[in-house]
MIMI-968373 format. One line per 3 residues: their letters; for each residue z, y, x of C-alpha. Coordinates in pm, whole numbers, padded with zeros to 5 digits. Layout:
# residues N
A> Z/Y/X ~ ...
END
This chain:
# residues 552
GCQ> 08903/10088/12007 ~ 08972/09734/11895 ~ 09204/09701/11598
GLE> 09417/09403/11514 ~ 09533/09111/11721 ~ 09291/08894/11916
MRI> 09364/08564/12090 ~ 09128/08430/12356 ~ 09149/08108/12555
QPV> 08976/08149/12890 ~ 08915/07934/13200 ~ 09000/08060/13547
ESR> 08831/07968/13872 ~ 08972/07670/14056 ~ 09067/07718/14419
RRQ> 09025/07344/14473 ~ 08660/07339/14360 ~ 08743/07137/14050
SLG> 08562/07363/13808 ~ 08280/07203/13612 ~ 07939/07241/13766
CFD> 08024/07190/14135 ~ 07765/06945/14265 ~ 07985/06829/14553
GHF> 08071/06475/14450 ~ 08259/06595/14143 ~ 08047/06384/13910
FNG> 08073/06081/14134 ~ 08451/06053/14131 ~ 08587/06326/13910
LLK> 08593/06427/13548 ~ 08308/06206/13429 ~ 08468/05863/13438
DRA> 08720/05890/13721 ~ 08529/05628/13913 ~ 08271/05616/14188
MPA> 07900/05630/14125 ~ 07815/05280/14000 ~ 07688/05026/14247
RRR> 07335/04898/14206 ~ 07312/04542/14081 ~ 07043/04294/13991
STA> 06968/04288/13623 ~ 06862/04011/13391 ~ 06774/04262/13121
HTG> 06408/04297/13044 ~ 06184/04590/12963 ~ 05831/04583/12835
SQA> 05691/04233/12839 ~ 05933/04085/13090 ~ 06154/03817/12942
GGR> 06401/03750/13220 ~ 06466/03750/13591 ~ 06489/04065/13793
ARM> 06396/04371/13590 ~ 06098/04573/13695 ~ 06189/04934/13771
LPQ> 06085/05189/13515 ~ 05813/05439/13613 ~ 05931/05689/13875
GSE> 05810/06027/13997 ~ 05787/06369/13838 ~ 05478/06324/13619
WTF> 05527/06155/13283 ~ 05287/05960/13064 ~ 05324/05846/12706
DAL> 05344/05487/12825 ~ 05628/05580/13063 ~ 05816/05752/12780
RQY> 05777/05441/12564 ~ 05925/05226/12840 ~ 06223/05457/12887
DAA> 06274/05477/12512 ~ 06275/05098/12483 ~ 06527/05063/12767
LAR> 06754/05330/12617 ~ 06729/05167/12273 ~ 06851/04839/12418
LAE> 07152/05007/12581 ~ 07229/05202/12263 ~ 07226/04880/12063
RHR> 07463/04723/12314 ~ 07707/05009/12255 ~ 07669/04975/11876
LDL> 07531/05325/11821 ~ 07434/05364/11455 ~ 07106/05558/11451
YPH> 06834/05690/11227 ~ 06483/05586/11330 ~ 06357/05859/11562
QIE> 06029/06036/11618 ~ 05949/06202/11952 ~ 05709/06499/11960
IIT> 05578/06660/12280 ~ 05527/07037/12241 ~ 05415/07332/12453
AEQ> 05620/07636/12551 ~ 05451/07839/12277 ~ 05538/07574/12020
MLD> 05897/07573/12144 ~ 05906/07950/12086 ~ 05774/07884/11735
AYA> 06058/07639/11681 ~ 06308/07901/11805 ~ 06170/08148/11552
SIG> 06196/07906/11258 ~ 06556/07812/11343 ~ 06439/07478/11474
MPV> 06286/07350/11151 ~ 05939/07190/11152 ~ 05856/07343/10811
LYH> 05988/07669/10669 ~ 05886/07955/10444 ~ 05738/08275/10586
HWS> 05954/08578/10663 ~ 05916/08873/10898 ~ 06246/08797/11077
FGK> 06101/08474/11215 ~ 05812/08666/11370 ~ 06054/08920/11513
HYL> 06254/08644/11680 ~ 05935/08488/11814 ~ 05821/08812/11978
AHA> 06166/08881/12125 ~ 06193/08533/12277 ~ 05830/08534/12393
KQY> 05869/08865/12580 ~ 06191/08750/12747 ~ 06031/08420/12846
QRG> 05718/08589/12987 ~ 05933/08827/13192 ~ 06139/08541/13331
QMG> 06453/08671/13159 ~ 06522/08347/12972 ~ 06441/07979/12991
LAY> 06355/07749/12705 ~ 06552/07459/12569 ~ 06463/07121/12713
EIV> 06451/06985/12358 ~ 06518/07057/11994 ~ 06641/06786/11760
INA> 06617/06787/11380 ~ 06881/06631/11155 ~ 06638/06432/10943
NPC> 06550/06072/10865 ~ 06362/05988/11082 ~ 06537/06204/11341
IAY> 06278/06431/11505 ~ 06312/06522/11875 ~ 06083/06788/12026
LME> 06038/06762/12403 ~ 05876/07023/12628 ~ 05556/06903/12792
ENT> 05654/07091/13112 ~ 05958/06863/13161 ~ 05956/06614/13448
LTM> 05977/06242/13377 ~ 06349/06241/13460 ~ 06407/06535/13229
QAL> 06215/06364/12949 ~ 06426/06049/12987 ~ 06745/06256/12986
VIA> 06656/06453/12674 ~ 06543/06139/12491 ~ 06887/05992/12560
HAA> 07052/06322/12467 ~ 06862/06399/12147 ~ 06710/06078/12011
YGH> 07026/05875/12073 ~ 07321/06113/12123 ~ 07257/06377/11856
NAF> 07094/06119/11631 ~ 07409/05904/11618 ~ 07626/06211/11557
FKG> 07405/06335/11271 ~ 07420/05996/11102 ~ 07790/05929/11156
NHL> 07988/06253/11137 ~ 08152/06311/10798 ~ 08039/06675/10773
FRT> 07672/06584/10804 ~ 07713/06290/10567 ~ 07885/06513/10311
WTQ> 07694/06840/10332 ~ 07340/06741/10433 ~ 07082/06486/10320
ADA> 06870/06381/10616 ~ 06637/06180/10391 ~ 06540/06480/10177
IID> 06552/06793/10394 ~ 06188/06792/10514 ~ 06049/06736/10164
YLV> 06275/07011/10031 ~ 06156/07256/10297 ~ 05795/07180/10202
FAR> 05885/07252/09839 ~ 06060/07576/09943 ~ 05765/07696/10152
NFI> 05516/07628/09873 ~ 05733/07788/09606 ~ 05790/08107/09805
AEC> 05418/08127/09888 ~ 05342/08107/09514 ~ 05597/08382/09448
EER> 05426/08605/09705 ~ 05093/08558/09526 ~ 05237/08626/09181
HGV> 05493/08899/09250 ~ 05380/09052/09578 ~ 05488/09006/09938
AAV> 05710/09317/09933 ~ 05922/09194/09641 ~ 05972/08849/09793
EAL> 06043/08998/10135 ~ 06312/09231/09998 ~ 06475/08942/09813
LDA> 06477/08721/10123 ~ 06619/09009/10330 ~ 06915/09034/10094
CHA> 06970/08657/10079 ~ 06952/08615/10457 ~ 07221/08880/10500
LMN> 07456/08668/10286 ~ 07387/08323/10432 ~ 07728/08292/10599
VGV> 07904/08360/10267 ~ 07651/08153/10073 ~ 07785/07804/10147
DRY> 08024/07566/09974 ~ 08319/07505/10203 ~ 08529/07288/09972
RHP> 08316/07189/09674 ~ 08070/06913/09760 ~ 07706/07012/09698
AKL> 07468/06812/09484 ~ 07233/06575/09664 ~ 06884/06704/09741
SLE> 06584/06531/09587 ~ 06230/06665/09577 ~ 06150/06504/09240
KER> 06473/06628/09087 ~ 06416/06977/09228 ~ 06074/07004/09065
QRQ> 06207/06882/08732 ~ 06516/07102/08748 ~ 06305/07403/08844
RER> 06119/07386/08515 ~ 06437/07340/08314 ~ 06633/07597/08513
EAY> 06391/07884/08453 ~ 06461/07878/08081 ~ 06823/07763/08089
LQQ> 06963/08000/08353 ~ 06814/08309/08197 ~ 06947/08197/07860
QVN> 07295/08151/08007 ~ 07294/08495/08169 ~ 07177/08660/07849
ELW> 07441/08467/07655 ~ 07717/08581/07892 ~ 07641/08949/07846
RTL> 07545/08920/07475 ~ 07868/08753/07363 ~ 08110/08992/07528
PQV> 08369/09088/07266 ~ 08301/09424/07106 ~ 08640/09581/07045
RGR> 08732/09933/06949 ~ 09039/10148/06944 ~ 09374/09971/06920
QAS> 09218/09625/06915 ~ 09106/09662/07276 ~ 09294/09431/07510
PQP> 09476/09627/07784 ~ 09407/09344/08031 ~ 09082/09159/07963
PRF> 09055/08805/08104 ~ 08925/08799/08457 ~ 08577/08667/08526
PEE> 08546/08443/08716 ~ 08879/08281/08630 ~ 08924/08178/08995
PEE> 08781/08340/09310 ~ 08436/08207/09404 ~ 08375/08132/09773
NLL> 07996/08095/09752 ~ 07855/08441/09692 ~ 07491/08330/09674
YFI> 07580/08061/09420 ~ 07761/08316/09201 ~ 07466/08557/09220
EKH> 07219/08280/09139 ~ 07413/08179/08829 ~ 07544/08512/08699
APL> 07345/08813/08831 ~ 07240/08992/08506 ~ 06897/09120/08611
LEP> 06746/08848/08830 ~ 06434/08677/08701 ~ 06407/08296/08710
WQR> 06186/08294/09022 ~ 06434/08518/09202 ~ 06719/08280/09118
EVV> 06517/07994/09264 ~ 06464/08187/09588 ~ 06838/08256/09610
RIV> 06897/07884/09561 ~ 06651/07794/09838 ~ 06821/08023/10089
RKV> 07168/07892/10009 ~ 07043/07532/10041 ~ 06908/07612/10388
AQY> 07239/07780/10477 ~ 07426/07472/10356 ~ 07212/07248/10576
FYP> 07323/07438/10888 ~ 07688/07466/10783 ~ 07803/07144/10959
QRQ> 07623/07239/11280 ~ 07822/07563/11300 ~ 08144/07360/11285
TQV> 08060/07083/11533 ~ 07883/07243/11829 ~ 08146/07138/12084
MNE> 08173/06785/11946 ~ 07801/06736/11892 ~ 07678/06874/12225
GWA> 07962/06708/12415 ~ 07890/06374/12247 ~ 07516/06394/12323
TWW> 07585/06502/12683 ~ 07830/06217/12741 ~ 07587/05962/12601
HHH> 07286/06083/12798 ~ 07493/06052/13115 ~ 07634/05712/13019
LLH> 07298/05568/12915 ~ 07120/05691/13230 ~ 07400/05542/13439
GLY> 07335/05219/13252 ~ 06972/05227/13363 ~ 07083/05288/13722
EEG> 07339/05007/13717 ~ 07069/04765/13601 ~ 06836/04870/13881
LVG> 06579/05018/13644 ~ 06579/05363/13809 ~ 06617/05471/14169
DGF> 06844/05706/14360 ~ 06598/05994/14336 ~ 06593/05965/13957
MLE> 06974/05968/13937 ~ 07013/06261/14175 ~ 06770/06468/13969
ALH> 06945/06362/13647 ~ 07285/06456/13792 ~ 07150/06793/13903
IHT> 07022/06865/13550 ~ 07346/06738/13400 ~ 07553/06957/13632
NVV> 07360/07267/13528 ~ 07418/07183/13162 ~ 07798/07148/13195
TQR> 07860/07439/13433 ~ 08160/07646/13328 ~ 08181/07993/13479
PYH> 08530/08141/13541 ~ 08641/08431/13324 ~ 08587/08693/13596
HPH> 08230/08583/13670 ~ 07979/08865/13599 ~ 07781/08632/13368
YDG> 08082/08477/13195 ~ 08006/08422/12826 ~ 08305/08228/12696
LNP> 08366/07856/12706 ~ 08050/07650/12750 ~ 08044/07413/12449
YAL> 07856/07152/12655 ~ 08121/07166/12929 ~ 08420/07160/12695
GYA> 08275/06892/12468 ~ 08169/06671/12758 ~ 08512/06706/12918
LWS> 08686/06605/12594 ~ 08472/06294/12538 ~ 08505/06198/12905
DIY> 08879/06235/12876 ~ 08892/06011/12569 ~ 08707/05747/12772
RIC> 08953/05789/13060 ~ 09261/05771/12835 ~ 09129/05450/12679
TAP> 09030/05280/13005 ~ 09285/05413/13259 ~ 09572/05594/13082
TEE> 09854/05762/13273 ~ 10215/05795/13161 ~ 10136/06150/13049
DRE> 09849/06019/12837 ~ 10072/05756/12673 ~ 10327/06026/12593
WFP> 10071/06260/12437 ~ 09850/05998/12269 ~ 10071/05693/12200
DWA> 09857/05567/11911 ~ 09534/05513/12101 ~ 09592/05540/12477
GSD> 09468/05216/12632 ~ 09271/05115/12321 ~ 08905/05012/12299
WQE> 08705/05317/12399 ~ 08410/05245/12170 ~ 08638/05224/11866
AFD> 08814/05546/11970 ~ 08479/05721/12018 ~ 08348/05606/11681
FAM> 08663/05715/11497 ~ 08668/06059/11660 ~ 08296/06117/11606
RNF> 08307/06028/11238 ~ 08624/06204/11125 ~ 08661/06539/11300
KDE> 08505/06882/11346 ~ 08551/07116/11643 ~ 08877/07268/11523
SFI> 09052/06939/11440 ~ 08890/06755/11734 ~ 09038/07000/11984
AQY> 09375/07001/11806 ~ 09383/06620/11817 ~ 09229/06533/12155
LSP> 09271/06823/12399 ~ 09491/06681/12675 ~ 09698/06852/12945
KVM> 09452/06716/13205 ~ 09155/06896/13048 ~ 09360/07216/13019
RDF> 09445/07189/13388 ~ 09084/07109/13484 ~ 08963/07420/13300
RLF> 09270/07619/13413 ~ 09302/07764/13065 ~ 09519/08058/12967
AAV> 09568/08255/12647 ~ 09536/08634/12638 ~ 09658/08838/12340
DDD> 09496/09175/12269 ~ 09726/09346/12016 ~ 09636/09700/11912
SQP> 10006/09782/11871 ~ 10074/09705/12238 ~ 09952/09912/12537
RVR> 09840/09611/12744 ~ 09679/09271/12708 ~ 09948/09003/12724
IEA> 09913/08657/12883 ~ 10081/08439/12622 ~ 10041/08090/12770
IHN> 09901/07911/13074 ~ 09822/07548/13157 ~ 10178/07428/13222
EQG> 10443/07229/13034 ~ 10553/07535/12837 ~ 10200/07636/12740
YRR> 10010/07314/12665 ~ 10076/07294/12291 ~ 10025/07664/12230
LRH> 09698/07657/12425 ~ 09576/07363/12221 ~ 09668/07533/11893
WLA> 09504/07864/11982 ~ 09190/07707/12128 ~ 09147/07500/11811
QQY> 09181/07820/11607 ~ 08895/07980/11798 ~ 08662/07715/11653
DLG> 08791/07745/11296 ~ 08524/07915/11084 ~ 08801/08042/10858
VRE> 08927/08245/11154 ~ 08595/08332/11318 ~ 08423/08456/11001
PDI> 08555/08702/10739 ~ 08700/08546/10425 ~ 08511/08722/10143
QVW> 08515/08591/09785 ~ 08403/08703/09442 ~ 08719/08843/09280
NVD> 08620/08999/08950 ~ 08338/09131/08731 ~ 08397/09424/08497
TRG> 08237/09254/08198 ~ 08354/09524/07954 ~ 08253/09825/08157
NRT> 07978/09902/08403 ~ 07953/09541/08530 ~ 08095/09626/08872
LTL> 08124/09320/09096 ~ 08447/09320/09300 ~ 08464/09124/09625
RHQ> 08783/09068/09819 ~ 08811/09038/10195 ~ 09132/08870/10310
MRD> 09220/09036/10641 ~ 09353/08822/10925 ~ 09575/08979/11191
RHP> 09469/09323/11062 ~ 09109/09271/11179 ~ 08876/09510/10995
LAD> 08521/09426/10900 ~ 08239/09521/11135 ~ 08029/09833/11079
SAE> 07750/09612/10942 ~ 07962/09554/10629 ~ 07802/09860/10467
AVL> 07452/09718/10510 ~ 07561/09378/10376 ~ 07721/09546/10074
RHV> 07390/09720/10007 ~ 07218/09380/09994 ~ 07481/09245/09754
AAL> 07425/09541/09523 ~ 07049/09486/09534 ~ 07094/09126/09420
WGF> 07364/09196/09163 ~ 07185/09495/09013 ~ 07503/09692/08941
PVR> 07779/09859/09148 ~ 07965/09645/09401 ~ 08314/09707/09537
LES> 08456/09540/09849 ~ 08835/09544/09890 ~ 09002/09451/10219
VDD> 09346/09307/10147 ~ 09628/09247/10398 ~ 09865/08951/10414
KGQ> 10093/09113/10154 ~ 09814/09154/09900 ~ 09789/09530/09949
VRQ> 09440/09684/09943 ~ 09395/09849/10284 ~ 09032/09960/10257
TRE> 08771/09991/09982 ~ 08395/10016/10011 ~ 08158/10075/09719
HAP> 07784/10074/09677 ~ 07559/10120/09376 ~ 07201/09987/09372
QRA> 06911/10227/09380 ~ 06721/10251/09055 ~ 06343/10254/09063
END
């Protein structure tokens, strides 16, 4: 049975066919911009070599060519510049289905070190794809400078235009502008660093054996979610600095570890302190960082591998916190930019109908009782939020002015830019989720408390429930709530070197059964016994797990 208290925000099915994904005119006069499908007009904009007059329509039909993609890219670039989107230069790559499966396996990165788990993921996805049990992404986009967008060669021309707008302009602008990506990632250096990481790990496999490197990577991968800096800003990546620091670090880190354990005070009898000073002095949030710096038995090359894995984990940390914002932003912009092409007469009705059909599939939100319901669709929720910001800026109601007095009726581009740059999913929802969006999604909050015999409906989309729904939905996207809070608490420096970790329980939620396997990986890296204490809100230890590493 489930222990603890669980809060879920769910959508219910609309009896008035207002749920996202209904292709019945909804996107012509509904949530998108609350206006009719734009009228066609003559355009004085030019594409290709035309310098004025009526614009020539862009290539139409289902088959794409590289020249057609260049023309669409140029037209989209002009519209993006008009809307003042700040972008990295972008690079578009056309790939096959097999190459897309490769990208799935390597977590979307164009270069990465070798590990068996990537091959496992490839085979799993390939079998599902061959059986028709899953589709493939229309595109994958890399947060790099230049921004790299991979497009499937099987896509139609309309699909290619849509995903170029979505990835090369939407995601690109978000990667460059959002504060989390600017703080925690370095788009200029990530590809060079991954090349360095791949080469270094390949050298380690030659020198120390594939089995040793594989076991080390297994342990590090298990700790990736607790191997990131959440509050302390990481150092900037630089390939030249990494190579120089690697040489210096091999000697220095081992010297520091030896010094730590060599200089422990040797006390006897009555001189022994009853309460030795705690090490570390303050809890450490980044478990991989602590192991890299202080694990007594790791060799220099092993510390470098730990560092590589935590750098990769840090790169993906902002993406885990901005899925709703990022996907919603890219979805809104691909729709807005394609509408811009239609308004200028550069694409025809057939193009727009196909684009709207694709768009509708992307933002479909199934009701909670649907047999394939899988939670809130981040594309649907994010798109609805950005569309609502546009509506509140351009056509605010009295309710909007009451809820958002500071920016209702303001310039929508300034409001978009401010929201994109300064928020993550949790704070974005807490700041911008309006009663209208809650009503459109027909949200309600269900509480599953193990001390109560039944699930309780705590709030619905009405005047009494709006603020509670917004608070609880924002909490669902808070990594501090979604992921266990585990920190390095203490090291027994005067005894058997036991590493003590502390798990701060939230709403009495216990750790999953996989905690034992993760603890085994921690012990393998630390080299000495590891204890994991689960502590409740009052500071009382509710559960203890221990594991000692196996000695060869």
